[in-house]
C-alpha positions in Angstrom: 129.2 -85.4 171.9 127.5 -85.2 168.5 124.1 -86.6 169.8 123.3 -83.6 172.1 124.0 -81.1 169.3 121.7 -83.1 167.0 118.9 -83.0 169.6 119.3 -79.3 170.1 119.1 -78.7 166.4 115.9 -80.8 166.0 114.3 -79.0 169.0 115.1 -75.6 167.5 113.6 -76.7 164.2 110.3 -77.6 165.7 110.3 -74.6 168.0 110.4 -72.1 165.2 107.1 -70.3 164.8 104.8 -71.5 162.0 103.1 -68.6 160.2 100.0 -69.0 158.1 99.0 -66.0 156.0 95.3 -66.2 154.9 94.4 -62.5 154.7 92.2 -61.1 152.0 90.9 -64.4 150.8 87.2 -63.5 151.1 86.7 -66.3 153.7 83.2 -66.3 155.4 84.5 -68.8 158.0 87.8 -70.1 159.3 89.0 -72.8 156.9 89.4 -76.3 158.3 92.2 -77.2 156.0 94.8 -75.1 157.8 97.6 -76.8 159.6 96.8 -77.3 163.3 100.5 -76.6 164.2 100.4 -73.0 163.2 101.5 -70.5 165.8 100.8 -67.2 163.9 97.5 -67.1 162.0 96.6 -64.1 159.9 93.0 -64.0 158.8 92.6 -60.2 158.3 90.4 -58.6 155.8 87.9 -61.4 155.3 84.2 -61.9 156.2 84.6 -64.1 159.2 81.9 -63.7 161.9 83.2 -66.1 164.6 80.0 -68.1 164.7 79.7 -71.5 166.4 81.4 -73.3 163.5 84.4 -70.9 163.8 84.6 -71.5 167.5 84.9 -75.2 167.0 87.7 -74.7 164.4 89.6 -72.3 166.6 89.7 -74.9 169.4 92.0 -77.0 167.2 94.8 -74.4 167.0 96.2 -75.1 170.5 99.7 -73.8 169.5 98.5 -70.4 168.5 100.5 -67.5 170.0 99.2 -64.7 167.7 95.8 -64.4 166.1 94.8 -61.6 163.7 91.1 -61.3 163.0 91.1 -57.6 162.3 88.9 -56.2 159.4 86.3 -58.9 159.4 82.5 -59.0 160.1 82.5 -59.9 163.8 79.6 -58.3 165.8 79.5 -60.3 169.0 82.2 -62.0 171.1 80.4 -65.0 172.5 81.4 -66.9 175.7 84.3 -69.4 175.3 85.2 -68.3 171.8 89.0 -68.7 172.6 88.8 -71.1 175.4 91.5 -73.6 174.0 94.0 -70.9 173.0 95.9 -71.0 176.3 99.2 -70.1 174.6 97.8 -67.0 172.8 99.7 -63.8 173.6 98.4 -61.4 171.0 94.8 -61.1 169.9 93.8 -58.5 167.3 90.1 -58.1 166.6 90.1 -54.5 165.7 88.2 -52.8 162.8 85.1 -55.0 163.1 81.5 -54.3 164.2 81.7 -55.6 167.7 79.0 -54.1 169.9 78.7 -56.9 172.6 81.3 -58.7 174.6 79.9 -61.5 176.8 81.3 -62.1 180.3 83.3 -65.2 179.4 84.4 -64.2 176.0 88.1 -64.2 176.9 88.0 -67.3 179.1 91.1 -69.5 178.7 93.4 -66.8 177.4 95.7 -67.2 180.3 98.8 -65.8 178.5 97.2 -63.0 176.6 99.3 -59.8 177.0 98.1 -57.6 174.1 94.4 -57.1 173.1 93.3 -54.8 170.3 89.6 -53.8 170.4 90.0 -50.5 168.6 87.7 -49.3 165.8 84.6 -51.2 166.8 81.1 -50.2 168.1 81.5 -51.0 171.8 79.3 -48.8 173.8 79.3 -50.7 177.1 82.2 -52.8 178.5 82.1 -54.5 181.9 85.4 -54.8 183.7 85.0 -58.5 184.4 86.0 -59.8 180.9 89.1 -57.5 181.0 90.2 -58.1 184.6 90.1 -61.8 184.0 93.1 -61.4 181.8 95.7 -61.5 184.5 98.7 -61.0 182.2 97.2 -58.3 180.0 99.6 -55.4 179.5 98.3 -53.5 176.5 94.7 -52.7 175.8 93.5 -50.7 172.9 89.9 -49.3 173.0 90.4 -46.5 170.5 87.5 -45.3 168.4 84.6 -47.0 169.9 81.3 -45.7 171.4 82.3 -45.9 175.1 81.0 -43.3 177.5 82.0 -45.1 180.8 84.5 -47.8 181.6 85.3 -49.1 185.1 88.5 -51.1 185.0 90.5 -52.7 187.8 93.7 -54.1 186.3 97.4 -53.4 186.1 98.1 -52.5 182.5 101.2 -50.9 181.2 99.5 -49.2 178.2 95.9 -48.3 177.4 94.5 -46.4 174.4 91.1 -44.8 174.9 90.9 -41.9 172.5 88.1 -41.5 169.9 85.3 -42.4 172.3 82.4 -40.1 173.4 83.4 -40.0 177.1 80.8 -38.7 179.6 82.8 -36.9 182.3 80.3 -37.3 185.1 80.3 -39.5 188.2 80.2 -42.6 186.1 83.8 -41.9 184.9 85.2 -41.0 188.3 86.5 -44.5 189.0 88.3 -44.6 185.6 89.8 -41.2 186.2 91.0 -42.2 189.7 92.6 -45.4 188.3 94.4 -43.5 185.5 95.9 -41.1 188.0 96.9 -43.5 190.7 98.1 -46.6 188.8 101.2 -47.0 186.7 99.3 -47.3 183.5 100.3 -45.1 180.5 97.4 -43.6 178.6 98.3 -43.3 174.9 97.1 -40.1 173.1 96.2 -38.5 176.4 95.7 -35.1 175.0 93.3 -36.5 172.4 91.2 -38.5 174.9 88.7 -35.7 175.6 85.3 -35.4 177.3 82.3 -35.3 175.0 79.8 -34.5 177.9 79.1 -32.0 179.4 79.8 -29.3 176.9 81.7 -27.1 179.3 84.4 -29.9 179.6 84.6 -30.9 176.0 88.1 -29.7 175.7 89.3 -31.4 178.9 91.1 -34.7 179.0 89.3 -37.5 180.8 92.3 -37.8 183.1 92.2 -34.2 184.2 88.5 -33.2 183.9 87.2 -31.5 187.1 85.0 -34.4 188.3 84.4 -33.9 192.0 83.1 -36.6 194.3 81.2 -34.0 196.2 79.1 -33.2 193.2 77.8 -36.8 193.1 75.1 -38.3 195.2 75.1 -41.8 196.6 73.7 -43.2 193.4 76.5 -41.9 191.2 74.6 -39.1 189.3 75.2 -35.4 189.2 73.0 -33.9 191.9 73.4 -30.3 190.8 72.8 -30.4 187.1 70.7 -33.4 186.5 67.8 -34.9 188.6 68.3 -38.3 190.2 67.0 -41.4 188.5 64.5 -42.0 191.3 63.0 -38.5 190.9 62.7 -39.0 187.1 61.0 -42.4 187.7 58.7 -40.9 190.3 57.6 -38.0 188.1 57.0 -40.4 185.2 54.9 -42.6 187.3 52.9 -39.7 188.7 52.2 -38.3 185.2 51.2 -41.7 183.9 48.8 -42.1 186.9 47.2 -38.7 186.3 46.7 -39.6 182.7 45.0 -42.8 183.7 42.7 -41.1 186.2 41.7 -38.3 183.8 40.8 -40.7 180.9 37.4 -42.4 180.9 37.2 -46.1 181.8 38.2 -48.3 178.9 35.0 -50.3 179.0 32.7 -47.3 178.4 34.7 -45.5 175.8 33.0 -47.2 172.9 29.6 -46.3 174.3 30.5 -42.6 174.4 32.0 -42.7 170.9 28.8 -44.5 169.6 26.6 -41.8 171.2 28.6 -39.0 169.6 28.5 -40.8 166.2 24.7 -41.2 166.4 24.2 -37.6 167.3 26.4 -36.3 164.5 24.6 -38.5 161.9 21.1 -37.5 163.0 22.0 -33.8 163.0 23.5 -34.1 159.6 20.4 -35.9 158.2 18.1 -33.3 159.6 20.1 -30.5 158.1 20.1 -32.4 154.8 16.3 -32.8 154.7 15.7 -29.2 155.6 17.9 -27.9 152.8 16.7 -30.4 150.1 13.0 -30.4 151.0 12.0 -26.9 152.2 8.3 -27.4 151.6 8.2 -30.3 154.0 9.7 -28.1 156.6 7.2 -25.3 156.0 4.2 -27.6 156.2 5.6 -29.1 159.4 6.0 -25.6 161.1 2.8 -24.0 159.8 0.5 -27.0 160.6 -2.7 -26.0 162.6 -5.6 -28.2 163.6 -8.8 -27.2 161.6 -12.2 -28.6 161.9 -13.4 -30.3 158.7 -16.6 -28.8 157.1 -19.6 -31.0 157.1 -21.6 -31.0 153.8 -25.1 -32.3 153.6 -25.3 -34.9 150.8 -27.4 -33.8 147.9 -30.1 -36.1 146.8 -29.9 -37.3 143.3 -32.7 -38.1 141.0 -32.4 -41.7 141.8 -32.5 -41.1 145.5 -35.5 -38.9 145.1 -37.3 -41.5 143.0 -36.5 -44.1 145.6 -37.9 -41.9 148.4 -41.1 -41.5 146.5 -41.4 -45.2 145.9 -41.1 -45.8 149.6 -44.2 -43.8 150.3 -47.3 -45.9 150.9 -49.8 -45.7 148.1 -52.8 -43.6 149.0 -55.9 -44.4 147.1 -58.8 -42.1 146.5 -56.7 -38.9 147.1 -56.9 -35.9 145.0 -54.1 -33.7 143.8 -54.2 -31.3 146.7 -53.8 -34.1 149.2 -50.7 -35.4 147.3 -49.1 -32.0 147.3 -49.8 -31.7 151.0 -48.1 -35.0 151.7 -45.1 -34.1 149.5 -44.7 -30.8 151.4 -44.8 -32.5 154.7 -42.2 -35.0 153.6 -39.8 -32.6 151.9 -39.7 -29.5 154.0 -37.3 -26.8 153.1 -34.4 -26.4 155.4 -32.2 -23.4 155.8 -28.6 -24.2 155.0 -25.8 -22.9 157.1 -25.2 -20.1 154.6 -28.7 -18.8 154.9 -30.1 -19.9 151.6 -33.0 -22.2 151.0 -32.2 -25.3 149.2 -35.0 -26.1 146.7 -34.8 -29.5 145.1 -37.3 -28.5 142.4 -35.2 -25.5 141.3 -32.1 -27.6 141.2 -33.7 -30.4 139.2 -35.2 -29.1 136.0 -37.0 -32.5 135.4 -39.1 -32.0 138.5 -40.0 -28.4 137.6 -41.4 -29.5 134.3 -43.6 -32.2 135.9 -45.0 -29.6 138.3 
């Protein structure tokens, strides 16, 4: 009879939860020296990022039932981060910088019932990572950047306040789920619409979102144009701009021509202002006939001319004068005056 009681006591001893408190230790990664039999692990207020090294260390804690990683430096939840934690029931990764949650980030968390994602930077969250958690009862998405969220799960409690919800057609499925399921939305009166402005004081659960106001693509047909119309107008405007602009291959030729014209005009203006006489001569130029002047005979030329005469023997003085007169006849100049070589040359006058 004593042996069964001993076995029960030993079993109870080993079944007691093992808690490891490693908060505020300034860890940049999960330490490998921790006991692998731990069931509750507190790693809050550190600088853990859940990188590849942290993922490998986490896979060793197969007995974990509660993991607290709040107030760390986590930005992304990668696939298979918690894949070996099949006994985990509580996961707290709130107050981080999480902006991306990959599709298989929560793979392997088959017993997870409470998930805290509040106080992060999540702007888009697909329903697949959440709906894969079959036993999830409590989900906190408070104080994120969510505008839309399409969820298909059976929670007992959900927290969604502190997000900039867009109460348009994209939120219609969430609103329908909140009103038809048994889920309780915590802080319902504080979970308000941020868009449009006319509904900014309405709860996302009671905002007047009507299915008739939405077209088949899930956008508001009355207040906002459809995505296809915006895309078509953008394409048309871009095509018009392409047609109106000159061909790309000839643009540099046009620019070069403009540059040459501007430089030549500037140089012309510069020369006109700096050298005005050059401009005046250029404008006032007229073709004039050059004056022709008869070359005057010098003494040497005259002596040479005389020496060329044939010597005449047995001639008297009168004959010589007659020959001279015949040779040098007086010619009227263009100005009407007779050019007399004797008058001009005083030496010849004295000889006569």
